[in-house]
C-alpha positions in Angstrom: 168.5 -56.2 -88.9 167.2 -54.2 -86.0 167.0 -50.5 -86.2 168.5 -48.1 -83.7 165.0 -47.1 -82.7 164.1 -50.7 -81.9 167.3 -51.0 -79.7 166.3 -47.8 -77.9 162.8 -49.1 -77.3 164.0 -52.4 -76.0 166.4 -50.6 -73.7 163.7 -48.5 -72.3 161.5 -51.6 -71.7 164.4 -53.2 -69.8 164.9 -50.1 -67.7 161.2 -50.0 -66.8 161.2 -53.7 -66.0 164.3 -53.4 -63.9 162.9 -50.4 -62.1 159.6 -52.1 -61.4 161.3 -55.2 -60.2 163.5 -53.2 -57.8 160.4 -51.3 -56.6 158.6 -54.6 -55.9 161.6 -56.0 -54.1 162.2 -52.8 -52.0 158.6 -52.5 -50.9 158.1 -55.2 -48.2 155.0 -57.4 -48.6 152.2 -57.5 -46.1 151.9 -60.7 -44.1 148.7 -62.5 -44.7 149.1 -64.2 -41.4 149.4 -60.9 -39.5 146.3 -59.6 -41.5 144.3 -62.6 -40.5 145.4 -62.3 -36.8 144.5 -58.6 -36.6 141.3 -58.5 -38.8 138.9 -59.6 -36.0 140.1 -56.7 -33.8 139.3 -54.3 -36.6 136.0 -56.0 -37.4 134.8 -55.7 -33.8 136.0 -52.1 -33.4 138.6 -53.0 -30.9 141.4 -51.5 -32.9 141.0 -48.8 -35.5 144.4 -49.0 -37.2 147.5 -51.0 -36.8 151.1 -50.9 -38.2 153.1 -54.1 -37.9 156.7 -54.3 -38.9 158.7 -57.5 -38.8 162.4 -57.0 -39.7 165.9 -58.4 -39.0 168.9 -56.9 -37.3 170.4 -56.0 -40.7 167.5 -53.6 -41.3 165.6 -55.7 -43.9 161.9 -55.4 -43.4 160.4 -58.8 -44.2 156.8 -57.9 -43.6 155.0 -54.6 -43.3 151.2 -54.4 -42.5 149.2 -51.2 -42.5 145.6 -52.0 -41.5 142.7 -49.7 -40.8 142.5 -46.0 -40.0 144.5 -43.3 -38.2 141.4 -41.1 -38.3 138.1 -43.0 -38.5 135.9 -40.0 -38.9 137.9 -38.6 -41.8 138.5 -42.1 -43.2 142.3 -41.5 -43.3 144.2 -44.8 -43.5 146.9 -45.4 -41.0 150.4 -44.5 -42.3 154.0 -44.5 -41.4 153.7 -40.8 -41.5 151.5 -40.9 -38.3 152.8 -39.8 -34.9 152.0 -42.0 -31.9 152.0 -41.4 -28.2 154.4 -44.2 -27.2 153.7 -43.7 -23.4 155.7 -46.2 -21.3 158.0 -47.1 -24.2 159.6 -43.9 -22.9 161.1 -45.9 -20.0 163.5 -47.6 -22.4 165.4 -44.4 -22.8 165.8 -43.9 -19.0 167.4 -47.3 -18.7 169.6 -46.7 -21.8 170.7 -43.3 -20.5 171.7 -44.6 -17.2 173.6 -47.5 -18.9 175.4 -45.0 -21.1 176.6 -43.2 -18.0 177.6 -46.6 -16.5 179.7 -47.2 -19.6 181.4 -43.9 -19.0 182.2 -44.8 -15.4 180.1 -42.0 -14.0 177.5 -44.0 -12.2 177.0 -47.6 -10.9 173.6 -49.4 -10.9 174.1 -50.1 -7.2 174.9 -46.5 -6.3 172.4 -45.2 -3.7 170.1 -42.6 -5.2 171.1 -40.4 -2.3 174.6 -40.2 -3.7 173.2 -37.9 -6.4 170.1 -36.5 -4.6 171.0 -36.3 -0.9 167.6 -34.8 0.0 166.1 -38.2 -0.5 167.7 -39.5 2.7 164.4 -38.6 4.4 162.6 -41.6 2.9 160.7 -43.8 5.3 159.0 -47.2 4.8 155.5 -48.3 5.7 156.0 -51.1 8.3 152.4 -51.4 9.4 149.2 -49.9 8.1 145.5 -50.1 8.8 142.5 -47.8 9.1 143.7 -46.4 12.5 147.4 -46.1 12.1 150.5 -46.1 10.0 153.9 -47.2 11.4 156.9 -45.8 9.5 160.5 -47.1 9.8 163.8 -46.2 8.1 164.8 -48.2 5.1 166.9 -51.3 6.0 169.0 -50.7 2.8 169.5 -47.8 0.4 167.3 -47.3 -2.6 169.6 -47.8 -5.6 169.5 -46.8 -9.2 168.9 -50.5 -10.0 165.8 -50.4 -7.7 164.3 -47.3 -9.3 164.8 -48.6 -12.9 163.3 -52.1 -12.1 160.3 -51.0 -10.1 161.5 -52.6 -6.9 162.3 -49.4 -5.0 159.1 -49.3 -2.9 158.0 -46.1 -4.5 154.3 -45.5 -5.3 153.5 -45.3 -9.0 153.4 -41.5 -9.1 154.5 -38.9 -6.6 152.0 -37.0 -4.4 153.0 -33.9 -6.3 152.1 -35.4 -9.7 148.8 -36.6 -8.3 148.0 -32.9 -7.6 149.7 -31.1 -10.4 149.6 -33.6 -13.2 152.2 -35.9 -14.7 154.2 -33.4 -16.6 153.6 -29.9 -15.2 156.5 -29.8 -12.8 160.2 -30.3 -13.5 162.1 -33.6 -13.0 163.9 -31.9 -10.1 160.7 -31.0 -8.3 159.2 -34.5 -8.9 162.3 -36.2 -7.6 162.5 -34.2 -4.5 158.8 -34.5 -3.8 159.1 -38.3 -3.7 160.0 -38.1 0.0 156.5 -36.7 0.9 155.1 -40.2 0.4 156.6 -43.2 2.2 158.1 -46.2 0.5 155.4 -48.9 0.4 157.9 -51.7 1.3 161.6 -52.1 1.9 163.8 -51.5 -1.2 164.2 -54.7 -3.2 161.5 -56.7 -1.4 158.7 -56.3 -4.0 157.9 -55.3 -7.6 155.2 -52.7 -8.5 155.1 -51.0 -11.8 155.1 -47.2 -11.9 156.6 -44.0 -13.3 158.1 -42.4 -10.2 161.3 -44.3 -10.3 161.9 -43.5 -14.0 161.6 -39.8 -13.3 164.2 -40.1 -10.4 166.5 -42.0 -12.8 166.1 -39.2 -15.4 166.9 -36.6 -12.8 170.1 -38.4 -12.0 171.0 -38.3 -15.7 170.5 -34.5 -15.5 172.7 -34.2 -12.5 175.5 -36.4 -13.7 175.5 -35.2 -17.4 174.9 -31.5 -16.4 172.3 -31.1 -19.0 168.5 -31.3 -19.2 167.2 -34.8 -19.7 165.6 -33.9 -23.0 168.9 -32.5 -24.2 170.7 -35.6 -23.2 168.3 -37.8 -25.1 168.5 -35.5 -28.2 172.3 -35.4 -28.3 173.0 -39.0 -27.3 170.2 -40.9 -29.0 167.7 -39.1 -31.1 170.0 -37.0 -33.3 172.7 -39.6 -34.0 170.1 -42.4 -34.6 168.1 -40.2 -37.0 165.1 -40.3 -34.7 163.9 -36.9 -36.1 160.3 -37.1 -34.9 160.7 -38.4 -31.3 159.9 -35.7 -28.8 158.1 -34.8 -25.5 156.6 -31.8 -27.3 155.0 -32.6 -30.7 154.7 -29.5 -32.9 151.4 -28.4 -34.3 152.3 -30.1 -37.6 153.1 -33.3 -35.8 149.9 -33.1 -33.7 148.0 -32.9 -37.0 149.5 -36.3 -37.9 148.8 -37.9 -34.5 147.0 -41.2 -34.9 143.6 -41.2 -33.2 143.0 -43.3 -30.1 140.0 -45.5 -30.4 138.0 -48.3 -28.8 134.5 -49.6 -29.4 131.5 -47.4 -28.6 128.9 -48.5 -26.0 126.7 -50.2 -28.6 129.8 -52.1 -29.9 128.8 -51.2 -33.5 131.4 -48.4 -34.1 134.3 -46.5 -32.7 134.5 -44.1 -29.8 137.4 -41.7 -29.9 139.6 -41.1 -26.8 142.3 -38.7 -25.9 145.7 -38.6 -24.0 144.4 -37.7 -20.6 147.7 -38.6 -18.9 149.5 -35.5 -20.4 148.8 -31.7 -20.0 147.5 -29.8 -23.0 148.6 -28.2 -25.2 151.1 -30.9 -26.0 153.5 -28.4 -27.7 153.8 -26.2 -24.6 157.5 -26.2 -23.7 157.0 -23.6 -21.0 154.5 -25.3 -18.7 155.2 -29.0 -19.7 158.3 -31.0 -18.7 159.7 -34.4 -19.7 157.8 -37.3 -18.2 160.5 -40.1 -18.2 157.9 -42.8 -17.5 155.5 -42.1 -20.3 155.8 -38.7 -22.1 157.4 -39.4 -25.6 155.8 -39.3 -29.0 157.4 -41.1 -32.0 157.0 -42.7 -35.4 157.4 -46.2 -36.8 160.6 -45.1 -38.5 162.2 -43.8 -35.3 161.3 -46.8 -33.2 162.7 -49.0 -35.9 166.0 -47.1 -35.7 166.2 -47.6 -32.0 165.2 -51.3 -32.3 168.0 -51.8 -34.8 170.5 -50.4 -32.3 169.3 -52.7 -29.6 169.4 -55.7 -32.0 173.0 -54.9 -33.0 174.4 -55.1 -29.5 174.3 -51.3 -28.9 175.8 -50.3 -32.3 174.3 -49.0 -35.5 175.9 -47.6 -38.7 179.3 -47.7 -37.3 178.5 -45.8 -34.1 178.5 -47.4 -30.7 175.8 -46.2 -28.2 176.0 -48.9 -25.5 178.6 -51.5 -24.7 177.9 -55.2 -25.0 177.9 -55.3 -21.2 175.3 -52.5 -21.0 173.0 -54.3 -23.5 173.4 -57.5 -21.5 172.2 -55.6 -18.4 169.1 -54.4 -20.3 168.3 -57.9 -21.4 168.7 -59.4 -17.9 166.0 -59.8 -15.2 166.8 -57.1 -12.6 164.0 -57.6 -10.1 165.9 -59.7 -7.5 164.1 -62.2 -5.5 160.7 -61.1 -6.9 161.7 -62.8 -10.2 159.4 -60.6 -12.3 160.4 -60.5 -16.0 161.5 -56.9 -16.0 164.9 -55.3 -16.5 166.0 -51.6 -16.3 163.1 -49.9 -18.2 162.7 -53.0 -20.4 160.1 -55.7 -20.5 161.3 -59.3 -20.9 158.9 -61.4 -22.8 159.2 -64.8 -24.6 162.9 -64.4 -25.2 162.5 -60.8 -26.4 163.2 -57.5 -24.7 161.8 -54.0 -25.3 158.7 -52.2 -24.0 155.1 -51.3 -24.7 153.0 -48.2 -24.1 149.6 -47.6 -22.6 147.8 -47.4 -26.0 149.4 -50.6 -27.3 152.6 -49.5 -29.1 155.4 -52.0 -28.7 159.0 -52.7 -29.6 160.3 -56.2 -29.1 163.8 -57.4 -30.1 164.8 -61.1 -30.1 168.6 -61.2 -29.5 168.8 -64.9 -30.6 167.1 -64.6 -34.0 167.7 -60.9 -34.6 164.0 -60.2 -35.1 162.9 -56.6 -34.6 159.1 -56.5 -34.2 157.2 -53.2 -34.1 153.5 -52.8 -33.3 152.0 -49.3 -33.6 148.4 -48.7 -32.5 146.5 -46.2 -30.4 143.8 -48.3 -28.5 141.8 -47.2 -25.5 139.7 -50.4 -25.0 142.2 -52.6 -23.2 142.3 -55.0 -26.2 145.7 -53.8 -27.2 147.6 -56.3 -25.1 145.9 -59.4 -26.5 146.4 -58.0 -30.0 150.0 -57.2 -29.3 150.6 -60.7 -27.9 149.0 -62.3 -31.0 151.1 -60.1 -33.3 154.3 -61.1 -31.6 153.3 -64.8 -31.6 152.5 -64.5 -35.3 155.7 -62.6 -36.0 157.8 -65.2 -34.3 156.2 -68.0 -36.4 156.7 -66.3 -39.8 160.1 -64.7 -39.2 162.6 -66.4 -41.6 164.7 -68.9 -39.7 
């Protein structure tokens, strides 16, 4: 006959076993395939640290890889606690903000930009140009919201004002108005050229239509309800301390050289002299990008709240570059059946609407190797994602 003490002991063992089994099941495994794909980049000092997340639209993380360092000098491993400059991933929110206003019937993608910013009716287009002369002509068609979000407006990558003052040291209003000082490089809709100026004009339209600052619109409509608690244009001192270092190989190719975020004005937490850069100014975390990715993967809805209509999501997944046929939408890259965006230092969110895969790649790389590494990660993720 068993004693009560024996029963208690057995019960405790079962509790411990159950808890440990649950912990093992709730902690996603690393993918050996992803590790093998990324290891050469780490071994040759091309990437210092990488986070790779492969999940489904239900929120289940199938694989989670944390490889290398966030701080090489201090030997701090990369972690989900790290903050990343997500750079051009910021463009996704400009497109989503406009589509939210389209859903509300407040704007149309084919509205002329001048409907909201009349001062931009002074745009001219370069018709001829050589060393001795420039011939300017009026646009043959209006620049539309669709044009500025799809990089087919004819605008140069950055405004002349930004080239003088910096990317983020003037307001969105000033940047939008200053776009007329430089002519359009071609007729609206005729060509595609990637840049940030169109995104800032789109963000300014969001401000005008919503009657609130762009950063407030993002906070109220996306960041707060999605639980994106660490996504911001102005990382705090505490967040800056958690910022993953940006690295590439040194000259001798036998170690790392640390870089910086030269695109943005310092200090990064200065809310007085720095303004939102809608083409590349946001900082975020793996968790926050995952939350946004889940919303995209679930047709604009998450946790019972709808952010974007099915029609709006369809627009964000559709090629929007007209006769240029470039795989780009409205602030979203289109790649191998996936949509999302990447950032200058290699961060990437890619969502596959057919399979429901949400793939997140977080890295801060200055060497130019981030694109090949990202592509290999996505190829590997697609191969190992449960069918």
